[in-house]
N, CA and C atoms as an extended XYZ file, in Angstrom:
435
Properties=species:S:1:pos:R:3:atomname:S:1:resname:S:1:resid:I:1 pbc="F F F"
N       -24.474      -20.474      -47.289 N   UNK     1
C       -23.216      -20.161      -47.924 CA  UNK     1
C       -23.069      -21.052      -49.164 C   UNK     1
N       -22.660      -20.469      -50.261 N   UNK     2
C       -22.537      -21.235      -51.506 CA  UNK     2
C       -21.259      -22.067      -51.502 C   UNK     2
N       -21.245      -23.167      -52.246 N   UNK     3
C       -20.029      -23.984      -52.318 CA  UNK     3
C       -18.826      -23.205      -52.844 C   UNK     3
N       -19.065      -22.286      -53.785 N   UNK     4
C       -17.962      -21.478      -54.314 CA  UNK     4
C       -17.343      -20.586      -53.248 C   UNK     4
N       -18.181      -19.978      -52.423 N   UNK     5
C       -17.679      -19.125      -51.347 CA  UNK     5
C       -16.924      -19.950      -50.308 C   UNK     5
N       -17.443      -21.113      -49.987 N   UNK     6
C       -16.754      -21.996      -49.033 CA  UNK     6
C       -15.378      -22.356      -49.578 C   UNK     6
N       -15.314      -22.695      -50.859 N   UNK     7
C       -14.041      -23.066      -51.483 CA  UNK     7
C       -13.063      -21.888      -51.470 C   UNK     7
N       -13.537      -20.694      -51.808 N   UNK     8
C       -12.657      -19.515      -51.829 CA  UNK     8
C       -12.155      -19.171      -50.429 C   UNK     8
N       -13.025      -19.260      -49.435 N   UNK     9
C       -12.593      -19.001      -48.058 CA  UNK     9
C       -11.584      -20.049      -47.591 C   UNK     9
N       -11.793      -21.291      -47.987 N   UNK    10
C       -10.855      -22.348      -47.618 CA  UNK    10
C        -9.490      -22.093      -48.248 C   UNK    10
N        -9.467      -21.723      -49.518 N   UNK    11
C        -8.199      -21.404      -50.188 CA  UNK    11
C        -7.534      -20.215      -49.500 C   UNK    11
N        -8.309      -19.191      -49.172 N   UNK    12
C        -7.749      -18.027      -48.472 CA  UNK    12
C        -7.159      -18.437      -47.128 C   UNK    12
N        -7.836      -19.314      -46.410 N   UNK    13
C        -7.312      -19.796      -45.132 CA  UNK    13
C        -5.990      -20.515      -45.293 C   UNK    13
N        -5.886      -21.367      -46.316 N   UNK    14
C        -4.625      -22.072      -46.562 CA  UNK    14
C        -3.513      -21.085      -46.920 C   UNK    14
N        -3.832      -20.075      -47.723 N   UNK    15
C        -2.823      -19.073      -48.072 CA  UNK    15
C        -2.380      -18.290      -46.836 C   UNK    15
N        -3.322      -17.936      -45.988 N   UNK    16
C        -2.976      -17.226      -44.754 CA  UNK    16
C        -2.136      -18.101      -43.829 C   UNK    16
N        -2.402      -19.388      -43.822 N   UNK    17
C        -1.615      -20.306      -43.000 CA  UNK    17
C        -0.171      -20.386      -43.489 C   UNK    17
N         0.040      -20.107      -44.763 N   UNK    18
C         1.396      -20.117      -45.311 CA  UNK    18
C         2.332      -19.155      -44.598 C   UNK    18
N         1.821      -18.038      -44.120 N   UNK    19
C         2.661      -17.093      -43.376 CA  UNK    19
C         3.201      -17.698      -42.098 C   UNK    19
N         2.354      -18.363      -41.351 N   UNK    20
C         2.788      -19.000      -40.100 CA  UNK    20
C         3.735      -20.159      -40.390 C   UNK    20
N         3.422      -20.951      -41.389 N   UNK    21
C         4.294      -22.080      -41.726 CA  UNK    21
C         5.659      -21.573      -42.181 C   UNK    21
N         5.677      -20.506      -42.973 N   UNK    22
C         6.953      -19.915      -43.388 CA  UNK    22
C         7.769      -19.433      -42.203 C   UNK    22
N         7.110      -18.806      -41.235 N   UNK    23
C         7.823      -18.326      -40.046 CA  UNK    23
C         8.374      -19.493      -39.233 C   UNK    23
N         7.594      -20.549      -39.090 N   UNK    24
C         8.067      -21.723      -38.350 CA  UNK    24
C         9.246      -22.359      -39.077 C   UNK    24
N         9.175      -22.466      -40.394 N   UNK    25
C        10.283      -23.041      -41.160 CA  UNK    25
C        11.539      -22.181      -41.024 C   UNK    25
N        11.373      -20.861      -41.021 N   UNK    26
C        12.501      -19.952      -40.807 CA  UNK    26
C        13.148      -20.221      -39.455 C   UNK    26
N        12.331      -20.371      -38.413 N   UNK    27
C        12.869      -20.642      -37.079 CA  UNK    27
C        13.544      -22.011      -37.024 C   UNK    27
N        12.964      -23.014      -37.677 N   UNK    28
C        13.586      -24.341      -37.694 CA  UNK    28
C        14.937      -24.303      -38.399 C   UNK    28
N        15.051      -23.505      -39.447 N   UNK    29
C        16.343      -23.356      -40.131 CA  UNK    29
C        17.357      -22.690      -39.209 C   UNK    29
N        16.923      -21.713      -38.435 N   UNK    30
C        17.816      -21.080      -37.457 CA  UNK    30
C        18.224      -22.076      -36.381 C   UNK    30
N        17.296      -22.935      -35.956 N   UNK    31
C        17.596      -23.948      -34.938 CA  UNK    31
C        18.666      -24.900      -35.450 C   UNK    31
N        18.576      -25.264      -36.728 N   UNK    32
C        19.561      -26.179      -37.308 CA  UNK    32
C        20.974      -25.628      -37.243 C   UNK    32
N        21.112      -24.316      -37.314 N   UNK    33
C        22.429      -23.696      -37.331 CA  UNK    33
C        23.019      -23.395      -35.969 C   UNK    33
N        22.333      -23.745      -34.894 N   UNK    34
C        22.800      -23.412      -33.547 CA  UNK    34
C        23.858      -24.409      -33.094 C   UNK    34
N        24.957      -23.871      -32.584 N   UNK    35
C        26.003      -24.685      -31.961 CA  UNK    35
C        26.084      -24.307      -30.492 C   UNK    35
N        26.569      -25.212      -29.673 N   UNK    36
C        26.725      -24.928      -28.249 CA  UNK    36
C        27.816      -23.904      -27.997 C   UNK    36
N        27.676      -23.169      -26.914 N   UNK    37
C        28.707      -22.233      -26.482 CA  UNK    37
C        29.103      -22.608      -25.072 C   UNK    37
N        30.001      -21.856      -24.519 N   UNK    38
C        30.416      -22.155      -23.146 CA  UNK    38
C        29.347      -21.757      -22.136 C   UNK    38
N        28.348      -20.982      -22.563 N   UNK    39
C        27.310      -20.535      -21.636 CA  UNK    39
C        26.087      -21.443      -21.620 C   UNK    39
N        25.809      -22.115      -22.715 N   UNK    40
C        24.617      -22.964      -22.775 CA  UNK    40
C        24.877      -24.118      -23.736 C   UNK    40
N        24.185      -25.205      -23.510 N   UNK    41
C        24.324      -26.339      -24.418 CA  UNK    41
C        23.621      -26.016      -25.736 C   UNK    41
N        23.934      -26.789      -26.744 N   UNK    42
C        23.297      -26.577      -28.047 CA  UNK    42
C        21.787      -26.776      -27.946 C   UNK    42
N        21.342      -27.759      -27.152 N   UNK    43
C        19.905      -28.002      -27.022 CA  UNK    43
C        19.205      -26.848      -26.322 C   UNK    43
N        19.847      -26.281      -25.289 N   UNK    44
C        19.254      -25.121      -24.615 CA  UNK    44
C        19.090      -23.961      -25.591 C   UNK    44
N        20.117      -23.737      -26.396 N   UNK    45
C        20.035      -22.645      -27.366 CA  UNK    45
C        18.998      -22.936      -28.447 C   UNK    45
N        18.896      -24.184      -28.860 N   UNK    46
C        17.900      -24.537      -29.878 CA  UNK    46
C        16.484      -24.307      -29.357 C   UNK    46
N        16.251      -24.702      -28.119 N   UNK    47
C        14.926      -24.473      -27.527 CA  UNK    47
C        14.640      -22.982      -27.443 C   UNK    47
N        15.647      -22.210      -27.056 N   UNK    48
C        15.474      -20.758      -26.954 CA  UNK    48
C        15.121      -20.147      -28.313 C   UNK    48
N        15.847      -20.537      -29.351 N   UNK    49
C        15.587      -19.996      -30.686 CA  UNK    49
C        14.208      -20.424      -31.186 C   UNK    49
N        13.875      -21.696      -31.005 N   UNK    50
C        12.578      -22.190      -31.460 CA  UNK    50
C        11.425      -21.539      -30.696 C   UNK    50
N        11.670      -21.203      -29.436 N   UNK    51
C        10.588      -20.639      -28.624 CA  UNK    51
C        10.201      -19.227      -29.057 C   UNK    51
N        10.960      -18.620      -29.967 N   UNK    52
C        10.555      -17.313      -30.473 CA  UNK    52
C         9.201      -17.381      -31.174 C   UNK    52
N         8.831      -18.554      -31.706 N   UNK    53
C         7.522      -18.670      -32.359 CA  UNK    53
C         6.386      -18.537      -31.359 C   UNK    53
N         6.683      -18.689      -30.057 N   UNK    54
C         5.648      -18.648      -29.022 CA  UNK    54
C         5.494      -17.254      -28.418 C   UNK    54
N         6.384      -16.334      -28.736 N   UNK    55
C         6.281      -14.997      -28.154 CA  UNK    55
C         4.978      -14.334      -28.609 C   UNK    55
N         4.334      -13.580      -27.710 N   UNK    56
C         3.036      -12.972      -28.043 CA  UNK    56
C         2.995      -12.189      -29.360 C   UNK    56
N         4.057      -11.478      -29.761 N   UNK    57
C         3.956      -10.791      -31.055 CA  UNK    57
C         3.955      -11.743      -32.255 C   UNK    57
N         4.428      -12.978      -32.071 N   UNK    58
C         4.541      -13.910      -33.192 CA  UNK    58
C         3.343      -14.848      -33.327 C   UNK    58
N         2.679      -15.170      -32.238 N   UNK    59
C         1.537      -16.093      -32.292 CA  UNK    59
C         0.398      -15.536      -33.151 C   UNK    59
N         0.114      -14.231      -33.117 N   UNK    60
C        -0.987      -13.731      -33.956 CA  UNK    60
C        -0.796      -13.935      -35.459 C   UNK    60
N         0.378      -14.359      -35.902 N   UNK    61
C         0.538      -14.696      -37.320 CA  UNK    61
C        -0.360      -15.871      -37.696 C   UNK    61
N        -0.732      -16.670      -36.702 N   UNK    62
C        -1.637      -17.796      -36.927 CA  UNK    62
C        -3.107      -17.354      -36.916 C   UNK    62
N        -3.386      -16.189      -36.356 N   UNK    63
C        -4.768      -15.741      -36.152 CA  UNK    63
C        -5.577      -15.557      -37.438 C   UNK    63
N        -5.036      -14.973      -38.510 N   UNK    64
C        -5.877      -14.830      -39.709 CA  UNK    64
C        -6.349      -16.168      -40.280 C   UNK    64
N        -5.447      -17.136      -40.356 N   UNK    65
C        -5.843      -18.463      -40.850 CA  UNK    65
C        -6.848      -19.099      -39.899 C   UNK    65
N        -6.626      -18.912      -38.600 N   UNK    66
C        -7.552      -19.465      -37.610 CA  UNK    66
C        -8.922      -18.813      -37.738 C   UNK    66
N        -8.952      -17.506      -37.920 N   UNK    67
C       -10.232      -16.798      -38.032 CA  UNK    67
C       -11.026      -17.275      -39.245 C   UNK    67
N       -10.343      -17.440      -40.374 N   UNK    68
C       -11.034      -17.914      -41.578 CA  UNK    68
C       -11.518      -19.346      -41.379 C   UNK    68
N       -10.650      -20.207      -40.847 N   UNK    69
C       -11.022      -21.616      -40.653 CA  UNK    69
C       -12.169      -21.751      -39.656 C   UNK    69
N       -12.066      -21.053      -38.540 N   UNK    70
C       -13.100      -21.139      -37.505 CA  UNK    70
C       -14.406      -20.521      -38.000 C   UNK    70
N       -14.314      -19.318      -38.567 N   UNK    71
C       -15.516      -18.636      -39.039 CA  UNK    71
C       -16.248      -19.415      -40.117 C   UNK    71
N       -15.498      -19.905      -41.089 N   UNK    72
C       -16.129      -20.667      -42.168 CA  UNK    72
C       -16.752      -21.947      -41.635 C   UNK    72
N       -16.032      -22.632      -40.747 N   UNK    73
C       -16.551      -23.885      -40.189 CA  UNK    73
C       -17.837      -23.650      -39.411 C   UNK    73
N       -17.893      -22.566      -38.643 N   UNK    74
C       -19.091      -22.284      -37.856 CA  UNK    74
C       -20.281      -21.875      -38.726 C   UNK    74
N       -20.009      -21.258      -39.872 N   UNK    75
C       -21.086      -20.768      -40.728 CA  UNK    75
C       -21.607      -21.809      -41.715 C   UNK    75
N       -20.867      -22.890      -41.881 N   UNK    76
C       -21.218      -23.898      -42.883 CA  UNK    76
C       -21.836      -25.104      -42.192 C   UNK    76
N       -22.806      -25.695      -42.831 N   UNK    77
C       -23.387      -26.941      -42.314 CA  UNK    77
C       -22.318      -28.036      -42.346 C   UNK    77
N       -22.301      -28.916      -41.348 N   UNK    78
C       -21.269      -29.962      -41.300 CA  UNK    78
C       -21.158      -30.775      -42.590 C   UNK    78
N       -22.249      -31.012      -43.264 N   UNK    79
C       -22.212      -31.796      -44.508 CA  UNK    79
C       -21.531      -31.041      -45.648 C   UNK    79
N       -21.474      -29.713      -45.557 N   UNK    80
C       -20.904      -28.888      -46.632 CA  UNK    80
C       -19.451      -28.491      -46.390 C   UNK    80
N       -18.867      -28.920      -45.293 N   UNK    81
C       -17.528      -28.450      -44.938 CA  UNK    81
C       -16.460      -28.887      -45.929 C   UNK    81
N       -16.388      -30.117      -46.229 N   UNK    82
C       -15.381      -30.599      -47.163 CA  UNK    82
C       -14.074      -30.927      -46.467 C   UNK    82
N       -13.282      -31.807      -47.077 N   UNK    83
C       -12.053      -32.271      -46.433 CA  UNK    83
C       -10.979      -31.194      -46.295 C   UNK    83
N       -10.921      -30.258      -47.242 N   UNK    84
C        -9.882      -29.231      -47.160 CA  UNK    84
C       -10.140      -28.253      -46.015 C   UNK    84
N       -11.379      -27.913      -45.786 N   UNK    85
C       -11.709      -27.032      -44.661 CA  UNK    85
C       -11.463      -27.749      -43.337 C   UNK    85
N       -11.859      -29.011      -43.259 N   UNK    86
C       -11.592      -29.788      -42.039 CA  UNK    86
C       -10.094      -29.896      -41.775 C   UNK    86
N        -9.326      -30.158      -42.834 N   UNK    87
C        -7.871      -30.272      -42.677 CA  UNK    87
C        -7.261      -28.945      -42.234 C   UNK    87
N        -7.735      -27.846      -42.814 N   UNK    88
C        -7.241      -26.521      -42.426 CA  UNK    88
C        -7.506      -26.259      -40.952 C   UNK    88
N        -8.726      -26.503      -40.526 N   UNK    89
C        -9.092      -26.265      -39.130 CA  UNK    89
C        -8.237      -27.107      -38.186 C   UNK    89
N        -8.058      -28.360      -38.515 N   UNK    90
C        -7.298      -29.262      -37.641 CA  UNK    90
C        -5.810      -28.962      -37.678 C   UNK    90
N        -5.288      -28.524      -38.822 N   UNK    91
C        -3.874      -28.153      -38.888 CA  UNK    91
C        -3.608      -26.892      -38.072 C   UNK    91
N        -4.490      -25.918      -38.166 N   UNK    92
C        -4.352      -24.703      -37.345 CA  UNK    92
C        -4.368      -25.082      -35.867 C   UNK    92
N        -5.290      -25.947      -35.475 N   UNK    93
C        -5.348      -26.395      -34.078 CA  UNK    93
C        -4.077      -27.137      -33.692 C   UNK    93
N        -3.582      -27.987      -34.573 N   UNK    94
C        -2.355      -28.733      -34.290 CA  UNK    94
C        -1.151      -27.827      -34.123 C   UNK    94
N        -1.048      -26.810      -34.966 N   UNK    95
C         0.051      -25.851      -34.832 CA  UNK    95
C        -0.077      -25.101      -33.515 C   UNK    95
N        -1.278      -24.689      -33.158 N   UNK    96
C        -1.483      -23.973      -31.893 CA  UNK    96
C        -1.099      -24.846      -30.701 C   UNK    96
N        -1.484      -26.110      -30.724 N   UNK    97
C        -1.122      -27.021      -29.634 CA  UNK    97
C         0.388      -27.222      -29.588 C   UNK    97
N         1.018      -27.315      -30.751 N   UNK    98
C         2.474      -27.453      -30.808 CA  UNK    98
C         3.155      -26.219      -30.229 C   UNK    98
N         2.603      -25.040      -30.493 N   UNK    99
C         3.169      -23.816      -29.920 CA  UNK    99
C         3.098      -23.840      -28.396 C   UNK    99
N         2.011      -24.367      -27.855 N   UNK   100
C         1.898      -24.490      -26.397 CA  UNK   100
C         2.989      -25.416      -25.870 C   UNK   100
N         3.221      -26.535      -26.545 N   UNK   101
C         4.254      -27.483      -26.111 CA  UNK   101
C         5.648      -26.870      -26.208 C   UNK   101
N         5.916      -26.121      -27.270 N   UNK   102
C         7.213      -25.450      -27.409 CA  UNK   102
C         7.385      -24.431      -26.292 C   UNK   102
N         6.325      -23.690      -25.985 N   UNK   103
C         6.387      -22.721      -24.889 CA  UNK   103
C         6.673      -23.384      -23.563 C   UNK   103
N         6.059      -24.528      -23.321 N   UNK   104
C         6.302      -25.269      -22.083 CA  UNK   104
C         7.757      -25.721      -21.997 C   UNK   104
N         8.296      -26.236      -23.100 N   UNK   105
C         9.707      -26.649      -23.117 CA  UNK   105
C        10.623      -25.457      -22.860 C   UNK   105
N        10.286      -24.307      -23.427 N   UNK   106
C        11.100      -23.108      -23.219 CA  UNK   106
C        11.034      -22.637      -21.772 C   UNK   106
N         9.867      -22.728      -21.159 N   UNK   107
C         9.744      -22.334      -19.753 CA  UNK   107
C        10.577      -23.250      -18.869 C   UNK   107
N        10.534      -24.540      -19.144 N   UNK   108
C        11.357      -25.487      -18.375 CA  UNK   108
C        12.835      -25.152      -18.554 C   UNK   108
N        13.231      -24.838      -19.788 N   UNK   109
C        14.636      -24.494      -20.049 CA  UNK   109
C        15.041      -23.234      -19.291 C   UNK   109
N        14.198      -22.221      -19.284 N   UNK   110
C        14.509      -20.976      -18.571 CA  UNK   110
C        14.557      -21.227      -17.066 C   UNK   110
N        13.620      -22.008      -16.554 N   UNK   111
C        13.538      -22.254      -15.109 CA  UNK   111
C        14.693      -23.103      -14.594 C   UNK   111
N        15.309      -23.892      -15.459 N   UNK   112
C        16.400      -24.768      -15.011 CA  UNK   112
C        17.779      -24.196      -15.301 C   UNK   112
N        17.847      -22.964      -15.753 N   UNK   113
C        19.155      -22.330      -15.962 CA  UNK   113
C        19.834      -22.130      -14.615 C   UNK   113
N        21.156      -22.227      -14.593 N   UNK   114
C        21.853      -21.972      -13.330 CA  UNK   114
C        21.697      -20.505      -12.910 C   UNK   114
N        21.662      -20.288      -11.624 N   UNK   115
C        21.520      -18.934      -11.105 CA  UNK   115
C        20.065      -18.577      -10.858 C   UNK   115
N        19.831      -17.293      -10.682 N   UNK   116
C        18.480      -16.808      -10.395 CA  UNK   116
C        17.589      -16.972      -11.623 C   UNK   116
N        16.344      -17.334      -11.379 N   UNK   117
C        15.383      -17.518      -12.470 CA  UNK   117
C        14.911      -16.151      -12.951 C   UNK   117
N        15.025      -15.931      -14.250 N   UNK   118
C        14.557      -14.695      -14.864 CA  UNK   118
C        13.095      -14.894      -15.252 C   UNK   118
N        12.202      -14.117      -14.677 N   UNK   119
C        10.770      -14.311      -14.898 CA  UNK   119
C        10.251      -13.689      -16.193 C   UNK   119
N        10.941      -12.683      -16.726 N   UNK   120
C        10.453      -12.020      -17.941 CA  UNK   120
C        10.234      -12.986      -19.104 C   UNK   120
N        11.233      -13.834      -19.445 N   UNK   121
C        10.989      -14.753      -20.564 CA  UNK   121
C         9.880      -15.762      -20.270 C   UNK   121
N         9.726      -16.115      -19.008 N   UNK   122
C         8.661      -17.052      -18.643 CA  UNK   122
C         7.299      -16.405      -18.875 C   UNK   122
N         7.138      -15.158      -18.433 N   UNK   123
C         5.865      -14.467      -18.622 CA  UNK   123
C         5.556      -14.249      -20.105 C   UNK   123
N         6.587      -13.925      -20.895 N   UNK   124
C         6.370      -13.753      -22.331 CA  UNK   124
C         5.860      -15.036      -22.967 C   UNK   124
N         6.481      -16.146      -22.623 N   UNK   125
C         6.067      -17.417      -23.205 CA  UNK   125
C         4.683      -17.839      -22.702 C   UNK   125
N         4.381      -17.535      -21.449 N   UNK   126
C         3.035      -17.823      -20.942 CA  UNK   126
C         1.979      -17.035      -21.715 C   UNK   126
N         2.298      -15.790      -22.044 N   UNK   127
C         1.371      -14.985      -22.839 CA  UNK   127
C         1.137      -15.580      -24.215 C   UNK   127
N         2.214      -15.998      -24.871 N   UNK   128
C         2.080      -16.637      -26.180 CA  UNK   128
C         1.352      -17.964      -26.099 C   UNK   128
N         1.634      -18.723      -25.034 N   UNK   129
C         0.947      -20.003      -24.841 CA  UNK   129
C        -0.547      -19.787      -24.641 C   UNK   129
N        -0.906      -18.723      -23.938 N   UNK   130
C        -2.318      -18.412      -23.720 CA  UNK   130
C        -3.020      -18.098      -25.043 C   UNK   130
N        -2.373      -17.300      -25.884 N   UNK   131
C        -2.943      -17.003      -27.202 CA  UNK   131
C        -3.103      -18.277      -28.030 C   UNK   131
N        -2.069      -19.109      -28.039 N   UNK   132
C        -2.119      -20.350      -28.820 CA  UNK   132
C        -3.189      -21.298      -28.279 C   UNK   132
N        -3.300      -21.383      -26.958 N   UNK   133
C        -4.325      -22.250      -26.365 CA  UNK   133
C        -5.725      -21.751      -26.715 C   UNK   133
N        -5.909      -20.438      -26.743 N   UNK   134
C        -7.202      -19.880      -27.142 CA  UNK   134
C        -7.549      -20.224      -28.583 C   UNK   134
N        -6.560      -20.155      -29.469 N   UNK   135
C        -6.789      -20.526      -30.868 CA  UNK   135
C        -7.157      -22.002      -30.964 C   UNK   135
N        -6.412      -22.853      -30.246 N   UNK   136
C        -6.700      -24.293      -30.271 CA  UNK   136
C        -8.099      -24.580      -29.728 C   UNK   136
N        -8.478      -23.880      -28.665 N   UNK   137
C        -9.804      -24.095      -28.081 CA  UNK   137
C       -10.911      -23.672      -29.050 C   UNK   137
N       -10.726      -22.541      -29.714 N   UNK   138
C       -11.732      -22.094      -30.682 CA  UNK   138
C       -11.836      -23.065      -31.861 C   UNK   138
N       -10.702      -23.619      -32.286 N   UNK   139
C       -10.738      -24.617      -33.365 CA  UNK   139
C       -11.516      -25.848      -32.926 C   UNK   139
N       -11.311      -26.264      -31.699 N   UNK   140
C       -12.037      -27.440      -31.190 CA  UNK   140
C       -13.541      -27.157      -31.110 C   UNK   140
N       -13.891      -25.965      -30.630 N   UNK   141
C       -15.307      -25.591      -30.551 CA  UNK   141
C       -15.933      -25.614      -31.946 C   UNK   141
N       -15.228      -25.041      -32.925 N   UNK   142
C       -15.758      -25.015      -34.291 CA  UNK   142
C       -15.858      -26.424      -34.870 C   UNK   142
N       -14.884      -27.261      -34.583 N   UNK   143
C       -14.881      -28.620      -35.120 CA  UNK   143
C       -16.037      -29.441      -34.562 C   UNK   143
N       -16.402      -29.165      -33.319 N   UNK   144
C       -17.485      -29.914      -32.670 CA  UNK   144
C       -18.871      -29.346      -32.971 C   UNK   144
N       -18.915      -28.133      -33.507 N   UNK   145
C       -20.221      -27.474      -33.751 CA  UNK   145
C       -20.961      -28.100      -34.918 C   UNK   145
């Protein structure tokens, strides 16, 4: 792989990562605006709003950046990777791991609600956590290759 192609793929990966970062920033802005109600505390509602990033339809927004970062890293010799590609790969992995942690916090919040436990939101978050964990695992495999 030529250095120019590696550089272009790295730039494309960073641009693709912008979509996921924009979505996370949008959710964080929504979290900032949450106030408590008589039904749930402000923190419970904030966790609920933030956990939307972990839902299975939303996690694949990270997949294009992950695919470029993982694919390029696996195809390039370790000496040719460069700091920007390494940073991209590790940032994608870090975001994926963070999504797993957010999903775990959301599951705890759902499970500790008063009354009967609703399993649907738990299963949805488990699905998103599984996707995010798979992305993180692939990033680790590529980083170690």
